[in-house]
C-alpha positions, 0 to 999 in steps of 0.5 A, spaced: 478 507 488 483 502 486 489 506 487 491 509 494 496 512 498 497 509 505 502 515 510 505 513 517 506 519 520 508 515 526 515 515 526 516 523 525 520 526 522 521 519 518 514 518 514 513 512 511 509 512 505 506 506 501 502 505 494 496 500 494 494 497 488 487 493 488 485 488 483 477 489 483 476 482 480 478 478 486 479 483 492 487 482 492 492 487 490 499 489 492 502 494 496 509 498 494 513 502 498 515 508 495 522 508 498 525 502 496 520 499 490 519 492 494 511 490 493 508 485 497 501 482 495 495 482 500 488 479 500 482 483 503 478 480 507 470 482 507 
C-alpha cells in the first residue's frame, strides 16, 4: 500500500491522526497532519 493512516492514541482523549503517502520510485514520501494540513517529507530506511 502506498497510502496509510498513523493513529496515535497516547494522548487520549486527544488522538493524533496523520496520513502517509509513499512514492514507490525512491522509498520517500510525505506525512500530512490531518488536523493542520502541514506536510513533512520522509525518507524510509531499508
